[in-house]
Every structure is written in C-alpha cells, then in structure tokens.
Legacy VTK file of the C-alpha trace (Angstrom):
# vtk DataFile Version 3.0
C-alpha trace
ASCII
DATASET POLYDATA
POINTS 336 float
-12.002 -4.558 16.304
-8.628 -5.901 14.766
-9.448 -9.495 13.227
-6.229 -11.930 13.497
-6.437 -13.969 10.225
-4.466 -17.487 9.749
-2.266 -18.052 6.434
-4.990 -20.120 5.221
-6.606 -20.081 1.641
-9.701 -19.154 3.484
-7.794 -16.720 5.811
-5.949 -15.294 2.357
-8.590 -14.830 0.524
-10.626 -12.885 3.481
-7.970 -10.460 3.413
-7.647 -9.953 -0.684
-11.274 -9.521 -0.207
-10.638 -6.517 2.886
-7.624 -5.032 0.698
-9.827 -4.773 -3.224
-12.539 -3.528 -0.442
-10.134 -0.641 0.682
-9.469 -1.584 4.308
-6.102 -2.328 5.394
-4.261 -5.159 6.227
-0.746 -6.159 8.035
0.887 -8.905 6.532
4.097 -10.637 6.987
6.471 -10.440 4.824
10.818 -11.809 4.974
11.708 -8.462 6.149
9.031 -6.938 8.355
5.467 -6.897 8.695
3.917 -4.093 5.797
0.532 -2.215 6.488
-1.090 -2.984 3.430
-3.838 -0.864 1.231
-4.915 -0.903 -3.009
-2.155 1.307 -3.961
-4.226 1.997 -7.042
-7.366 3.947 -4.352
-5.772 7.372 -2.819
-8.723 7.082 -0.328
-7.017 3.348 0.721
-3.876 4.662 0.507
-4.879 7.800 2.477
-6.094 5.307 5.713
-2.118 3.815 5.804
-1.214 7.705 6.678
-4.388 7.877 8.890
-3.364 4.676 10.687
0.314 5.118 11.400
0.161 8.733 12.224
2.428 9.418 9.906
3.154 13.624 9.434
4.539 13.088 6.017
3.590 12.072 2.828
6.332 10.469 1.662
6.596 7.421 -1.327
5.619 4.261 -0.142
6.842 0.867 -1.190
4.467 -0.963 -3.857
4.402 -4.870 -3.602
3.798 -7.273 -6.186
3.837 -11.293 -6.396
6.376 -11.243 -9.349
8.563 -9.252 -11.427
5.785 -8.924 -14.546
3.202 -7.642 -12.687
5.783 -5.147 -11.129
7.559 -3.845 -14.371
4.168 -3.485 -15.904
4.004 -0.081 -13.865
7.186 1.417 -14.873
9.674 1.721 -17.615
12.118 -0.678 -16.862
16.029 -1.160 -18.063
18.001 -4.220 -18.623
19.832 -3.382 -14.968
16.344 -3.590 -13.586
15.866 -6.961 -14.912
19.020 -8.742 -14.369
18.573 -7.057 -10.398
15.085 -8.708 -10.123
16.546 -11.782 -11.622
18.995 -12.393 -9.043
17.049 -11.097 -5.928
13.178 -11.217 -6.405
11.574 -12.883 -4.492
13.280 -10.978 -1.967
14.363 -8.039 0.268
15.295 -5.587 -3.072
13.355 -2.781 -3.558
13.839 -0.848 -6.965
12.850 2.640 -7.617
12.117 3.470 -11.403
10.360 5.637 -13.756
6.656 5.578 -14.121
5.491 3.910 -17.152
2.588 5.385 -19.139
0.187 2.272 -18.208
1.074 2.847 -14.701
-2.176 2.433 -12.044
-0.246 3.657 -8.971
-1.973 6.551 -7.170
-0.414 9.616 -6.988
-0.385 9.600 -3.127
1.132 6.077 -3.063
4.050 7.651 -5.087
3.932 11.227 -2.808
3.456 12.740 -6.464
6.874 11.831 -7.647
7.252 10.968 -11.224
9.293 7.272 -9.740
8.072 4.363 -8.137
9.079 2.141 -5.725
8.697 -1.854 -6.416
9.411 -4.860 -4.732
8.638 -8.739 -4.805
8.655 -10.151 -1.271
9.966 -13.390 -0.410
7.198 -15.896 1.817
4.757 -18.276 0.384
1.876 -16.260 2.497
2.931 -12.642 1.386
2.794 -13.679 -2.628
-0.301 -15.731 -2.166
-2.039 -12.930 -0.918
-0.722 -10.440 -3.227
-1.698 -12.951 -5.999
-5.262 -13.018 -4.850
-5.698 -9.453 -4.882
-4.631 -8.921 -7.894
-3.550 -5.535 -7.392
-0.309 -3.248 -6.846
-0.226 -3.319 -2.772
1.462 0.301 -0.983
2.459 -1.309 2.415
4.561 0.819 4.752
5.730 -1.347 7.780
3.053 -1.958 9.845
3.927 0.246 13.376
2.713 3.708 14.271
5.388 6.526 13.061
8.492 6.533 14.740
7.774 3.242 16.585
9.917 0.059 15.761
9.058 -1.668 12.681
7.263 -4.835 13.553
8.663 -8.153 13.136
5.566 -10.627 13.998
1.670 -10.332 14.197
2.036 -9.882 17.907
3.849 -6.316 17.188
1.771 -4.975 14.547
-1.486 -5.931 16.565
0.180 -3.849 19.641
0.512 -0.789 17.826
-2.247 -0.720 15.269
-5.123 -2.631 17.124
-8.383 -0.702 16.482
-6.909 1.271 13.608
-6.878 -1.470 10.937
-9.397 -4.258 9.552
-6.917 -7.559 10.024
-3.558 -8.949 10.228
-2.786 -11.706 8.496
-0.458 -13.609 10.601
2.377 -15.472 8.888
4.619 -16.132 12.230
7.657 -14.220 12.418
9.706 -12.615 9.925
12.963 -14.235 8.838
15.007 -11.183 7.379
13.252 -8.292 10.357
15.023 -5.666 8.917
13.630 -3.131 6.132
14.699 -3.938 2.024
17.339 -2.296 0.753
16.095 0.495 -1.594
17.882 1.371 -4.724
17.108 4.139 -7.113
17.419 3.369 -11.282
16.206 6.401 -11.817
19.545 7.797 -12.386
22.312 6.213 -15.213
24.505 5.235 -12.103
22.691 3.576 -9.540
22.114 5.450 -6.250
22.003 3.095 -3.071
18.884 5.373 -0.485
18.717 2.771 1.966
20.942 -0.183 2.989
19.144 -3.332 4.111
18.477 -7.013 3.317
20.673 -6.937 0.311
24.178 -5.845 0.480
26.109 -3.572 -1.251
28.351 -6.134 -2.195
26.166 -8.130 -3.436
24.584 -5.122 -5.412
27.828 -3.814 -7.008
28.198 -7.396 -8.192
25.400 -6.908 -10.890
25.548 -3.227 -10.635
29.165 -2.067 -10.727
29.346 1.402 -9.593
27.128 2.124 -6.666
26.850 5.142 -5.610
25.772 6.153 -1.968
22.874 8.743 -1.281
25.444 10.240 1.004
27.895 10.452 -1.452
25.097 12.143 -3.717
23.692 14.730 -1.225
26.511 17.003 -1.127
25.599 17.862 -4.668
21.763 17.744 -5.014
19.148 16.964 -1.863
17.877 13.086 -2.962
15.088 12.702 -0.470
12.056 14.406 -1.074
11.592 15.202 2.752
15.057 17.362 2.436
13.939 19.446 -0.590
11.593 21.786 0.853
10.321 22.630 -2.608
9.954 19.531 -4.404
6.082 19.858 -4.242
6.178 23.049 -5.767
3.917 23.051 -8.825
4.262 25.954 -11.475
1.814 28.567 -10.129
3.001 29.941 -7.000
1.254 28.731 -3.516
-0.371 30.946 -1.620
-0.978 29.481 2.567
-3.261 30.229 4.667
-5.656 32.456 2.284
-8.585 34.288 3.418
-9.613 35.603 0.328
-9.212 34.450 -3.300
-7.308 37.541 -5.588
-8.943 37.823 -9.116
-5.640 35.798 -10.987
-5.798 33.006 -7.969
-7.275 29.432 -8.183
-8.402 28.190 -4.339
-7.600 25.108 -3.229
-10.124 25.139 -0.605
-11.006 22.779 2.866
-15.083 23.165 3.608
-16.847 25.879 2.390
-14.707 27.202 -0.082
-13.959 31.570 -0.096
-16.372 33.578 -2.104
-14.468 34.855 -5.606
-12.502 32.326 -7.113
-12.814 31.243 -11.081
-10.941 28.091 -10.748
-11.957 25.975 -7.565
-10.865 22.336 -5.832
-11.996 21.786 -3.188
-9.792 18.914 -0.408
-13.206 18.010 1.113
-16.537 19.807 1.051
-17.543 18.427 4.471
-13.740 18.751 5.987
-12.715 15.018 6.090
-8.880 14.713 6.337
-8.653 11.181 4.726
-10.743 12.798 1.921
-8.668 15.688 1.749
-5.511 13.736 2.359
-6.577 11.506 -1.069
-7.324 14.529 -3.258
-4.517 16.896 -2.223
-2.113 15.467 -5.176
-4.576 15.683 -8.026
-5.813 18.995 -6.532
-2.569 20.524 -7.013
-2.108 19.190 -10.501
-5.126 20.349 -11.437
-5.377 23.856 -10.366
-1.882 24.120 -11.924
-2.531 23.114 -15.144
-5.964 24.352 -15.630
-4.721 27.736 -14.062
-2.202 28.255 -16.179
-4.715 27.314 -19.175
-6.951 29.966 -17.992
-4.498 32.699 -17.132
-4.294 32.441 -13.755
-1.095 33.354 -11.603
-1.060 31.950 -8.364
-2.910 29.302 -6.233
-4.480 30.555 -2.792
-4.320 27.369 -0.513
-7.368 27.161 2.697
-5.925 26.714 6.221
-6.594 22.905 7.240
-6.689 21.624 10.503
-2.886 20.894 12.377
-3.945 17.504 13.566
-4.113 14.368 12.576
-3.550 14.082 8.632
-4.179 17.490 8.351
-0.356 17.682 9.572
0.974 15.866 6.466
-1.158 17.661 4.344
0.057 21.113 6.068
3.846 19.478 5.706
3.399 19.302 1.356
1.528 22.651 1.083
4.534 23.920 2.646
6.653 22.656 0.325
4.496 23.436 -2.387
4.668 27.062 -1.571
8.645 27.314 -0.744
10.659 28.920 -3.340
12.048 26.490 -6.092
16.061 26.683 -5.907
17.348 26.683 -9.302
19.375 23.454 -10.251
21.027 21.943 -13.603
21.767 18.737 -15.448
19.214 16.119 -14.117
16.070 16.295 -12.019
16.874 17.317 -8.768
14.201 14.916 -6.939
15.006 10.666 -6.349
12.028 8.736 -4.076
12.904 8.328 -0.976
10.468 5.099 -0.483
11.770 3.436 2.817
8.211 2.927 3.880
LINES 1 337
336 0 1 2 3 4 5 6 7 8 9 10 11 12 13 14 15 16 17 18 19 20 21 22 23 24 25 26 27 28 29 30 31 32 33 34 35 36 37 38 39 40 41 42 43 44 45 46 47 48 49 50 51 52 53 54 55 56 57 58 59 60 61 62 63 64 65 66 67 68 69 70 71 72 73 74 75 76 77 78 79 80 81 82 83 84 85 86 87 88 89 90 91 92 93 94 95 96 97 98 99 100 101 102 103 104 105 106 107 108 109 110 111 112 113 114 115 116 117 118 119 120 121 122 123 124 125 126 127 128 129 130 131 132 133 134 135 136 137 138 139 140 141 142 143 144 145 146 147 148 149 150 151 152 153 154 155 156 157 158 159 160 161 162 163 164 165 166 167 168 169 170 171 172 173 174 175 176 177 178 179 180 181 182 183 184 185 186 187 188 189 190 191 192 193 194 195 196 197 198 199 200 201 202 203 204 205 206 207 208 209 210 211 212 213 214 215 216 217 218 219 220 221 222 223 224 225 226 227 228 229 230 231 232 233 234 235 236 237 238 239 240 241 242 243 244 245 246 247 248 249 250 251 252 253 254 255 256 257 258 259 260 261 262 263 264 265 266 267 268 269 270 271 272 273 274 275 276 277 278 279 280 281 282 283 284 285 286 287 288 289 290 291 292 293 294 295 296 297 298 299 300 301 302 303 304 305 306 307 308 309 310 311 312 313 314 315 316 317 318 319 320 321 322 323 324 325 326 327 328 329 330 331 332 333 334 335
C-alpha cells in the first residue's frame, strides 16, 4: 500500500528514510511530481523502471538541494555555473560530463558518460533532498506513456501499490517538465523545451542549437542511436551455447563452458538483472579483451516487465556500430 506523507518535518524525515533505504517516494516539484530513488544504487533505480513499466533504460534526471551538490558529480564549466546562478532552483536540467568523483550509478545514467542534473524549486522538495543527503533520480511519477502528474492524486491513481510513499506538497506550479540543455558539446543543445524558454537561455548562452537541427548530421538521443550501447566486443543474442572465445552474459543457470561469466541474476530476478546490466557489459568487455576473448554471448531474458527494457539495451549492444567522425556521437536524452 502506498502511504501519503504530509509535507511536515516528520513526513519529510520519513520520506528521506525510505529513499535512503532504497524505496521509491514520489514528491512534488515546481514542474511535475517525480518518482524518486537513490541515484547511487542500481537496485533502487531499477525499481523506478519496474514501477513505471518503462520499456527502455533512458537516462534519468538527478535532483539535488543546491548547485554545489549537483556540480560535485560532474565536470562543470563556467557556462553551467552562470546558468545555475540564474535558473537554479528552477525548471532547468543541465547535461554535463560525469566527474571523476561521481557516485551516480550506471543505470541512472543509462551507461552514458554524461549526467543530467537539476535543483528543483519548492521548499518541500529541497527540504527532502537536503534530508536525504544523496542524489535522487526522479523521472515523472506516472506509468510509462501516461500524462505526467501535477498533484499527489494523479500519482496515486497511476502508481498505487507500486511505490512506498508520496510526499504530498500540493499541486505543481509549472505543470510541464523541465527544460533539458546539453552542455557536453562546444555549443549548447536544447534537448527538450520546458519551463525555461529558449530566449531565456540564449540571453546567457548566446547560440543554442536545437536537437532537431543537430539530428540531420548525427542522432542526438541515445534512443535514436541503435548501436549506442555497444561494447567493444561484439554481442551475440539468444545464446544457447558459448563459443571457446566468448564471454557469457548469463541469466539464471549459466550455460556450460564459459571461461568468463557475469550472471545478471542467478535466481532469474529481473530487477536484479536490470541493476547489474551495465556493470556486467562493462566488466565482460574489459576483462574479456584482457583475456583475449573475441565476443560476448548473451543468454535470453523473459520478454515481459523489465525484461523488455533489458532486451532493448542488449539489441542496441549487439547492433553494428556505424562509423562516425568528430565529437562523440551521443548526447544524453535525460527526458525523465
């Protein structure tokens, strides 16, 4: 049963305890209600995708009580700091390169080298984030494909029984998602219009390119780039055997004969498998190359629930990687 918590000191403390314990708590911001989880825990973040029945592991927006906490996770440039001074707290998400001391997990970043950050406006949201003391990943608190919620009742109607609590801070003042601006390129790219307008951004950034303008040269969103998640070693799907020069990405009882195995979940648990997916691909890729292996054999996972999201990422990992030139071909589409 999903609890409704009041925005009192006691309610905020209860919500913070739940988040630190790996549970899911929806909370209101000035844009929409977010479905919060501890962004440093792959297991907690996997529960977001399960609760939302989300078919893909897109990168998530990570929420912080202030700019200092946010920028501790990334390599922040002068432009990012000027934008933060002007628009934070507020409905602006910045995408920046992951920093060397980042604690946000791979699943929250969808394996990307960038992180999406926001400092929301609202006394209750910032009090919660301060009380938790951890980055909180929070896409919109609704089942995947449904309208984003702007009050606690909307959240309860869509997610009752799937999450532990809702911190009810009343209706959201903006009601549309945050603007997402990518600063990992030499020229800022507007990935999603939202509560901060293009004109407001241009006053500080100068030239801002739109994602649609950029897409003609190179796909921007990872969801549009079939091979984005490919490791260096080729991935073979639906493996029923393991070749002598292959590593094994297992699910459940592993296939015999592998010299190197990473089991997503020995017990066939899809939440555990989702939490271990990116770490597993990275491990098999690096360790497999070190041992002279030439590929990764991936066992089949069930085609339901989080299995669909896992399969989506494995298909992208197995897709041929087209040749590209110039800057890295991927930008985070942290659209929550």
